[in-house]
Each structure stands twice: as C-alpha cells, then as structure tokens.
N, C-alpha and C positions, 0 to 999 in steps of 0.2 A: 551112590549116595553122596559121594563127594561132589559130583556135578550138580546135584540138586541143591546142596548147601551153598556152593559157589554161585549158582544162579539166583538163589534167594538173597544172598548177600549183595549181589550186583543190583537187583531190583530195589532193595532197601536203601542202598547207597545212592542210587539215582534219584529216588524220592527225596532223600535228605539233602542232597546237593542241589536239587532244583528249587528248593525253597517251598515246595508244596507239602501239605500235610493233609492227611485224611480227616483230621479233626477240625481244620480251619475252614470256615465258610467262605464262599466266594464274595468279594466286595460287591459284585453286581446284584447279589441277592438282597442287598439293603438299600438300593438306589430308589430315589423318589422321582416322580415325573419332573421334568425341568421347569414346568410352569407353575409349580406349587408355591413359589415364593421363598423368602429367606426367613430362617428362624434365628433368634438370639435371646439373650436373657440379660437382665440387669437386676441385681439384688434377688428378690424372690418373685420378680415379674417375668413371665415368659411371653415373648412376642413370636407368634407363629404365622407363617405364610405371608409375610409382608411383600406385597406387590402393588405397584402403581398402575392403574388402568387408565388409558387414554381414550377419550371418545373420538379421537382423530379430528377434533375441531378445536375447542378452546377450554375443555375441562379435563382435569386429572382427578381421579378418585382413588382412595386407599382401599385395598382389600387386605385385611389382617385380623388376627385375633390376639387379644391380650388377656393373660390369665394371671390373677393375683394369688400366689401361694403363701403370702405373708399372713400373719395373724391379725394384722390391722388393715383397715381400708386405705386406699390411695386414690388419687385422681389423675387422669391424663390432663395436663394443663396446656400442652401444645404438641402439635406434630408439624414438623417443618420439612419441606422439600427443597433442597438446595438453599436452605436458609429462609425460605418464605413460609410463614405460618398458614396452616390449613384453616378453612372455615369449618368448625366442628358443629355438627347438628346431632343432638342437642348440644348446647354449649357446655353443660355440666356432664362430664364423663367420669363418674365415680365408679371405682372398682372395689366392691366389697371384698372382705376376706374370703378367699376361695371363689371369687367371682370371675366373670368373663365378660369382656366387651368384644363384640365382633363388628368390624367396620366393613361396610360395603355390600357384602353378600348375605342374603337371608337375615337382614338386620334392620334396625331403626336408628343405628348410629352411623354417621357419615363424617368423613374428613375429605374435603374437596379443595382443589386449587383452580381458580379461574384465570387462565393464562392472560387474558386481556383486561384484567382488573385495573392495572395502571402500568406505566412504562417500566418501573423497577421490576414488577412481577413478570411482565412479558419478557424482559431480558433474562431474568434468572431462570425462567421455566422454558425458554425457547428450545433448549436442547433436550427436553424431556419428551422424546418421541419413542414410539414403539421400537423395541430392539436395543435401546440404550439402557444404561443404569444411571440412577440418581441417588443422592444421599438423603435418606429419610431419618430424621432425628425425633425420638420420642422423649418428651419431658414430663416428669411426674411431680405432683405436689410434695412428695417426700424428699425431693431434691435429687432423685435418681434421674439419670439421663443416658441415653445410648443412641448411637448412629449406626446405620447399616446401609451398605450399597444394595439398592433394590432395583430389580428389573422393571422396566416399563413395558407393558403389553397392550395390545389393541383390544378395545371393547368388542371388536368384530369377531374375536376368537370365541367359539362356543363356550369354552370353560369360563369366560369372563363376561358373557352377554348379560348376565343379571346383576353385574356390579355397575351401579348407576350413581350419578350425583344425587345429593339430597333432593327430594321433591320440593318444588317451590310452593310456599304457603301464600295463598292470596290474602291480601289485607282485608279486614272486616269493614263493611260499609258503615 
C-alpha cells in the first residue's frame, strides 16, 4: 500500500513540476492556418484576415473583412499600404451598425494599389512582394485608425486565386 501511495505521489509531482495539466488544452489546438491573415480591432470595429494579394505583376489587392459592432454606422475613408492610399471600389464604403464589408474575396468591394501608378507609388510599393510584410492602415470616418503588419501573398496560391483587383468599367459611348 505504501508503494502505491508513493508511486501515485511521484506521478502527481512529475505532472505538477512539468507544467502540464490535464485540464489545460494544447496551444496547437487553437492554431489557425498561416495564410488566413491578421486580425485586429479598433474601437468596436473588427478587422479580420487582413492579407495583401500580389498579382505578381503590378497590382496589389486587399483581402479582409471589417465588422462594425458599434450601434452607429461608420465608413472606411482610406486604406493605406506603406502610406499609399488604395483605390477603393466603390468609393463609398459605409459600414452599417452590425454590418460587414468584405474586400477582395466573394465581394463587390475592392481596395487595390497599382504599383506603376507614379514614381512615388512605385518606390513605396516596390518591396511589397509575396513573402514579405507591409503596413496596412485602416482609417474610418469616426476618427478611428489602426495599422497592422500584413503578409503579402501571391495570387497564384489556390487560397487567393479568387482575390482579384476591381474589374475595369468601360466608359459609356
């Protein structure tokens, strides 16, 4: 009996000293795939899966979702990549209370940067290539603003193949 008590005490002591607990979950049980983007929040606005997608030529596109948990509407007034403002399509990006704007994937909202737009833009965006990180800043009409380091991924990856720049609208004759 004494041997069993000693053995049980030894097992419990080893568990306690190892830092493990039967009640604690493994950190790996809560991991997300590496390519799902960055999440952040500012005020009652949630930004999820922020990722910049490169077409490997001259256009960068945002893939992200913004959720407004506030009781009042807000608007995205600018999205900047390394300080360069995106071309947002449509230009008005209003977030109703409880609303969602999804950029890039399965959406009609787009935020794009054209690398060759001008010399300043080309210089500021020249390092935004797949595998690097860039600073993406979200600016809202309410005065809220947040910046996140965001991964640049290639459009050739199957997960991002459907993230495209805004479709070009032809001028009416």
